[in-house]
N, C-alpha and C positions, 0 to 999 in steps of 0.2 A: 553322606554328610566325610568331608575331609578332615583330622580331626589333629594338628601338631601339638606336639608335647614337648618341651625340652627333655634329654637323658641326662643321667648323670654317669659317668664315664669313669673308673677306675685304672687310669693305666699303671700296673705295677712291676716291680722290675721280675718279679719272677711269675706271678700270677694276675691275670688283668679281670673286671667283674664290669658290668651294665645291670643300672636299676630304672628305676620309673614308678612317679608317682599316679595312682589310677587315676580314671576319672572320676571315684567318687569323693580324692582329695581325704581319706582317708587310708586307703591301703597301698603300700608298696609293693612295685610288683618286681621283682630280679628274678633276672633273665637265667632261665635256663637250659641246657642245650639236650638234644636229641636223651642222654640219658640223664638227665635230671641233674645234670653239675652244675652249680652258681658260679668256679668260678675259670676262665680260660690261663692253661695254658700261655706267657709269651714267650713265644718261642713259634720260629718261623725258617721252615723249610719246604726247600723242595725236591717234588720230585724226578731225579735223573733219567727218565726212561718218559713218561705223557711232559714234562716242565711246567706240573702244578705248583702253584706256588700256597702250599701246605701250610693252616697256622694253625695253632692250638692242644691240643690232647693228642691228636696224630700225627703234629711234628713234635712232641715232646716226646712220643715213641719210638723215637729214634735215635734216642741218645741212645750212646753206646755204641754205635754203628757210623757208619760212613757213608755219604758226606752226614753229616754233624750238623743237628739243627744249630739256628742260629738263636740265641737265649740270652739273656740281662743286659738286652739292648739300649736299657733306658738309661745305665750308668755312663754309657758315653754320647746323648742326647746333647748338643751344644758344641759336640766338638768337630774336628776337623777331616777325622778319619772314615774309612769306608769300610765295610765287609764284602767275602765274598759271597753271592749267592749264584750257584749254579752257572757260575764262570762269570756273574754281573758282579758288577761294582757296586754298594746301593750305601747312599748315607744314611744315619741310624734314624731320620725324620723318616724316613720310605721303607725303614722298616715295622719301625713304630706304623707308619700308614694302614699295613697291612693287621697289623693288628685291631685296629680302631675300625678297619669296615671290618672285619670279621663280628666284630663286640656289632656295629650296625646290622649288619644280617640277621643275625643272629634274634635280637631283642625283634625287630620286623618281622620274620617269619615267626616268631610265638604270636606276635599282636595279630597278625592275618589271622593264624590261625584259630585263634578263637575271637575275632572281631565276629558283630554282628551283623545280618543285612544291613547294606546301606551303609555300612561306619566304613571308610580306610585311614588308617592311619602314614601320616606323610611325618619322616624321622629323620631329620636333618636338621639339627643344632642342638648341640652339647655343650652342659660343662663336663670339662677335664680336670683329673686333679695332676698336681703335680708336691713332691719334696717344697718342703717352708724350705731350705738350703738351694732350691735353683736359683742358675743366677742368670740373669738375660740373656745369655744364648741358649742355656736349654729349656728357656719358656716359649724363646719363639723358634723352640725347633719344634714344640709339642704343637704347638698353634697349626705349622706349617703343618705337621703330620696329620693335626685333624683336617686340612683344609682338602690336603691328599687326599684323603681316605673319603672323601665330599660330606662332611659336617663344617657346617660353621661353628665356629669355639664362639659360644657367649661370655666366658669366666675360665677362666684358671687358679681353678681353689687350692686353698695349700692341705695339703692330708689332713695334717690333725685337725685341720678347721673343720673339713668334712667328716671326722669322726668323731668328733665333742657334737656338732648337728645335731647325728644319729643317736649318739646317748641321749642327748638333750633333750630328744623327742620322744626316743622308745623311755624314757623313768621319769620321765618329767620334771629334769632339773632344771632349776633356776640360777640365777646371777650367780659369779662366786670365781675361782681358777682352779684351772681344771688342769694334771698331767697327762698328757699323752704319750702312753711308750707302744710303741710301733716296731714290733720285730719282725718283718715280714720273712721269703726265703730267700731274699738278697741281701738286703740291707735292712739298719736299724738306725731309727729314729725316735728325740723326746723332742718332747715343745712343753711348754710353760704356757698359757693360754689364760685371759682373765674376760670371763665374760660378763658387760654393761648391758643391758637392754636387750640382749639377743643378739649384738654385735659381740664379736671374738679379737683381743687383740692380742699379738707374741708378745711376749715377753721374754723367753730365752727358746733355744735353737739346739742341740747336738746330735751328735753322732758320727755311723759309721759305715759309710758307704761299701765297706766290704765284709759286712757278715752279719750272721741272718742264718734260719735255716736248713740254708745249703750248705752250711759248714758244719751243722752239727753232723746231716749227712756223712760229710766229706771222714770225722775224725772216727766215726762209729766204722765209715768202709776201711781204714786202717787199720781198723781194732780187729777189725774181720779176716781182714787181711794179713795180719801176724796170727793167728787162731790157723785159719788154713795153712798157711806155708811152714807152721808148728805140726800140722798130720803131716806134712813130706809133696804137698803140690808147691811149684815150682811157680814162686810169686815175688820175686825181686824182680819188683816195679820202677822202670825210667822213667816216669811218666812227664818228664820233660824235652825229653830226646827219641823216643821210642812211640811212638802214633799207634802204635798195637798193643802194646803194654797203655795207652794211656784208655783205649776203649777196654781194655778189661778194669781197668780201674774204677772207668765210668758204668762198670755193670755192675760193680762192686757195690757202689754210690747209688745204685736202684737199688739193693737190696737190701741194702743198708734206711733206706728212708721208709721204704716200707716197714722195717723191725720197728721204724724211731715212731712210726703212727698206733704200729699196734703195742707199743713200748708205755703210750701214752694212757692207754686204756689196762695196762697187765701190768703187772711186778714181774711176771717173768716168761716170755716164751721162748720156743723151740722155732729156729729160722732153718725153714728149710725148702733147698732149691734143688732141681736135677742137672745137671749138668747146662744150664744155661751159658754159664761161663768154663774154657776151657785155660788151662795155666799157660807158662810159657814152652813149656813141652807137648802142648796141643791137646793133653791130658784133660777132660770132661771134669768138672769139680763139682763134687754130689757135697752138698751145702747141708750142714742137720746138725747147726749150734745153737746151745741155751745161752743166750743172751738174758742177763735184769735188768731191771731200772737203773737200781742202786749205781753198777759198772758205766749202764750208760750218761747217768747222773755225773759221773764224777768227771767222764769222757769231757763236758763242754761247762765242767764246772765257769772257770778260769773266762771261758767265752761271756758267761753272762755276769760274772764280776767286767767285763768291759760295758755291758750295756750298763749297769748301776754307776758304771764312772761318769759316764756321757750323760747321767739323770742328774747328778750330782752339778757335772760343768753347767748342765741346762737351765738348775738352781740359782746355780753362782750369778749366772747373767743376770736371771730375772731379779737377782737382790741388788745387784750392780744398776739395773734396770730400772728398778721401782719399790725398792724393799717387800721384797717379797721372797719369803724362803720358805721350805717344807712344810713351814707351820699354819703356811699362808691355804697351803691346798684342802680345795673342797671334795677332790674328786679324780682319783684315779682311774684313767678307763685304759685296757691293753686292747691291741690292735694289731694286728696282719696272724696271717694262719701257726705259725712258730709260735704263737703264747698259747694253745693249745700241750705243748709240754708243759707236764704239768711241775718239773722243779721251775719254770717261767712265774710261774704265779708263787709260789712260795719265795723267789727270792727277792720280786719286789715287794713280801708282803714283811719279810727279815728288815731288808734296809730302809724301809718306809712307813711303816703304817705299825701301831703298836693296839692292840685289840685292849676294850675297854678297862680290863682290871690287871692289864699291861705296867709296865714300867714307864707313866707319861711324862717324864723329866729328859726322857730324849725327845727333840721336836721331830713331828711325826702328824702324816696328814689323813682328817678326819674320817673321811667315809673307808668302808674297806675299799680295796681292788674291783672295778666289777669288769667282765666281761661278756660279751655277749659279740655273738657271727661275725668275731673279730676279723674272718678273713674277707667279708662282703661288708665294714661299717662305715665302710671309706668311698663305694659306692653308694650307698644308702644316703649317707650324709649327702652328699653329691647331688642326689637325686630330690631332697627333698629341698636344696638351697634350689634346683631347677623347675622346680615347683611355684616358685614367688615367681615366675615369668607368668606366672596362668598359662593357659591354652587356649592355640587358637582354631581357629575353623574355615575352610574354605571352601569359596562356591566349587559345584563338578567341575567348571570350567578352570577350575585355580585361576581366576583372575585378579582374585582379590584377597583380604585375609581378614578375619576378626580376631585380635588376642582381647581374650575377659580374664579382669581379676575379681574373687571375692566369687566363685562360682560354687563355694565348698557347701555342701548342707548345711542346713540349719532347723531350728524350728521356732522362728520369727516368721510372722504369716507376711511379713514384708521382708525385701535385703533392696541394698544397690551394688549393683554389676558398675565396675567401668574396664576399662579397657582402650583402644585403639585398633585404629585400623589401617593397613598398608599394602599397597598396591602390588603386586605377583606381575601384571600386565602388563610393558611397559607403553606409557603414556595415556592412559584409561583415566579418563577423566570423573572424576568422582563429585565435583561441587552439586550442588542441589540435589542430592544423592538421598537415600533413609538408612537407616537398618530400622525390620522388626522384629519382636521378640515373640514368641509360639511356643505354650508347652506340648507337650508330646500328642495332646489330645486334636493341637490345629486349632486351640485358642485363643487369639492374640491378648499378647500381655503388656505388648505398648510398642511406641517408635519415639523414633528420634530422626531428626532433620543433622544431615553431616555438617560440621564446622571445618574451615582450613584450619 
């Protein structure tokens, strides 16, 4: 049996992810790579020796080396610019297609490795998420990227809507007003949504396409550079005009990212590195530096304030559009891997939420901000939306495909299964044909005659 299921893809600026609702209609499959990592860096690199196109973690590992990988291509979607990769110029949609193709390959491999005998998956349809602020050129470029990757893009779903779908499913949230605070690696977006009867309407959006966790890393890297320069290393870097200085700073950024993640769990760390970086005199830089969470938070506080200002802008737009203010917000959802930084949650709470025993004179959201799998929430929400398309089953010769809805588990003795049939083989005549349903034991459950 060949099963077709629409997958959900979060094509992110810094990281991407792919997910699917399991055939039992209850569990979500979040695709993992061989090292059990659920996100794939949105990086593309070409091996200068083998000419192989490398995507994901292997490409990301080439940061700080030459040639450098292409990253954050999402910011250029819909523009006429091109980027060089291995001596050839590529459009942003073509680079994004490499990422989408890798995600498709990853989930196909995972499904194949766990499939029962006689069960085969055909993955060729996807819902791909896009920012709410994307214009028509960027939207069409994303659709083109999917086509180049061998995917039929059935829907381009707004990222905040996808995240809200996941949180609503995960926590059984109902209708109301949602604030989706999405702080990724390269961008920040905030959306005010109203959910009515399960459908989401965008009331206001704002954001900054040049603000994210990468900026946190660069702030900490610059702080680290100053500390090392004070120890006597020659690190007066000119990143704009000297390629070697840019490589040195990128190596500092890599160290800073590691420190940022450790400081999300600890108040103080000692960052160590034995000579990965060399200064401008080619002297190996030995790093053994104490860093505290409080210092890190002071370095990024103004960046967090910029996100709060964007939230107020989105709320103002919602107020103008539908007379909806902060006091009407029922749920605040944190999305994006950068929200793991503790200061982010605290900043959002201070700005928009008042504890029950606190000052209720100030307009505030009704519920405490929620963060659950923030780096994967968009992909998981897209997978839930994709599941509404049902499940397709083809015959072994791939001549016809039947799409079913209403196949979820139920305790009822009887249920109705609806769907439609499509031909894959050109010119195939289905008139006077029929569909017969049977269970795993081979017992016939019913038969219906095909109607045009």
